[in-house]
N, C-alpha and C positions, 0 to 999 in steps of 0.2 A: 206631317207636312214636310215635303222635301224642298230644300232650297238649293238651287244650283248657282254656283259662282263661276264666272269666266276666269281664265288665267290672269287676265289683267286686273280683275277685282281682287283676286287673291294676293297679287303682288302689292297692290295699294294697301290692303289691310295689314299685310306683314310689315310693310314699311312704316305704317302708322304705329304699330305695336312697338317696333324697335325704337322709333323716335321718342315715344312716350316713356319707355324704359330708360333711355339715355337721359332725358330731362329730369326724371325723378331721381336717378342715381347721382347726377352731377350738379343739380340745381343748388345744393347747399354749400358749395365750396367755390370760392373765387379768390385768387391771389393777384395783387397788383403791386408792381414795383414803384416805390416812392423815393423822393430825395432823402438822403440820410439826415439832412439838417431840418427836415419838416417835422413839426411836433405832431405826434399821433397819440393823444391822450384818450385811450379807450376805457380806462378805469381810473379810480382815485388813488392808485398806487404810485409810489415814487418811480419816476422814469428818467430817461437820459436828459431830457430838457430841464427837469428840476436840478439834476446834478450840475449841469453846465451853468445855469443861471445863478444858482446859489454860490458856486465856486467863484464866478466872476464878481458878484456883488460883495462877497466877503473879502476877497483879495483887495478890491478897491477900497473897502472900509479899513482894512489892515494898514494899507499904505498911507492912509489919511491921518493916522495917529502920530503923535510927536516922536515916538521912538526912532523913526526913520531919519527925521531931521537931526536928532541928537547924534545918531550913529555917523551920519555924513559929516557933521561938524567935528566929531572926534577923529574920524578917519577920512580926511578929504581924498576924493578920487577913488575910494574903495566902495564896492557894493557889498551889502551884507549877505552872508551865506546862511541858508536855511536847510534844516533836515526835518523830515516828517517822521515823527515817532509812531503814532498810531491814531487812526480814526475808528472809534468803536461804534458798531451798529447795535443800539439798544432799542430799536423799534420793534413793532409787532410783526414785521415782514422781512423777507430776505432782501438785503440791499447790497449791491456790489460796491463795497467801499473802495476797492482798488480803482474802479472807474472814477469815483469822486476824487480820490487822491490825484489821479492823472489830470482831471479837469483843473484842480487847484494848481498843479505844476505848470500846466499850459498857460493859465491866467497869469501866474507870477512871471514866467519867462517871457511872455508876450509883453508884459509891462516894462521890462528892462530895469526894474527897480532892485532886483535881488537875484542871487544865483542859488541853485540847489546842490546839496551834498547828499549822496546816497547814504542809506543807513541799513541796519539789520542784515538780513541774509544776502542782499545784493552787494553790500560792502564786503562781506566775508568772501563772496565768490570772486570779487575783483582782487582781493588780497591773495587768494589761492592762485589766481592767474599770474600775478606778479611773482609769486614764489616759483611757479613753473617756468616763467621767463628767466628768472635768475639762474635756474639750473640748466635750461635748455636753449635759450635764445642767444644769438651772437651778441658780443659786447656792444656792437654798433647799433643794434636794434632794440635791445632790452630796455624796459622801463624800470627806473630805479625805485626801490621801496623807500618808505619814509618821506615821500613827497606829497602825501595827501593834504587836501585843503580842509582845515577844520571848520566846523559849523559854528556860527555866532549865535544862532537862534534855533529853537526846536518848536515845531508846530504839532499840536495834538488836539483831539476833540472827540465829539460823539454826535450821533444822530438818534433822536428820540421821537416817538410818535404817540398820538392819543386819538382814540376813535370814540365818537359820540353818535349813537344811532337811535332813531325813533321812527317807527312805522316804515314809511317808504323813503326816508331821508337818512343819509349818513354823512357825517363830517369827519374827515381824516385830517389831523393836524400834525405837521412835522416841525420839530425844533432842532436846529443844527447849532451846536456850540463849538467854537474853536478858540484856542488861546496860543499865544506866542510867548515863549520863555527865553529870556536872556541866559545862555548857558554859562557865561562868566559870573554873573551875579545871582542867578536863579530867580530874578525878578520877572514878574509877569508884565511884558511890554505891551501886550494888546489882548483884549478879550472881545470876541464878537459873537452875536446871536442873530440867526435868521429864522423866521417862521413862515410856514406855508400852510394854507388851509384849502382843502378841496371838498366840494359838495357834490354828492352823487344822489340823484333822485330816480327811483324806479319802484315798481309795484312790490318786488320782493328781491332780496339779496341771496345769491347763491353762495355756497361754501367755497 
């Protein structure tokens, strides 16, 4: 049986084939720009909103403890200086602890209750810069060495996680522990804990 198509019919069929191919090839991907401060919790994993909220709540709790009142009573008009030693990730997943540290710093500086002193590699880089200035910068513009501000307190802590899974439900719990140490006396001035629980429900969990 011979079937004859007109040129118009052939063009319509070809266009339909191209359109269906485009839909099949592109239908599975869509990207939408959203506001950076909008929470997008697609999984039960630690995310940027967890980092920000935990940092703000724990900083508020830290400043509510008596150590701050005692410090201001002993040093009127002076703000305590804090250095961050290390926040360890002991959880089951990769967590960008640098982002969490930065959220803590922003929360502290926004409060106006304390100042930060850099530590570790960053401090060494600054000292190297001062050495270079001492050799190469003019006397009028060089920064003097030996004028660093010492830290009064050191902040450190850890992030832990626990996963409980049964059939189509999974509960992921995070526990964040932070402590503030008085560097002069080595006493623990504050200890804080924050817990987060996330429930995910679906038919099966992927790897």
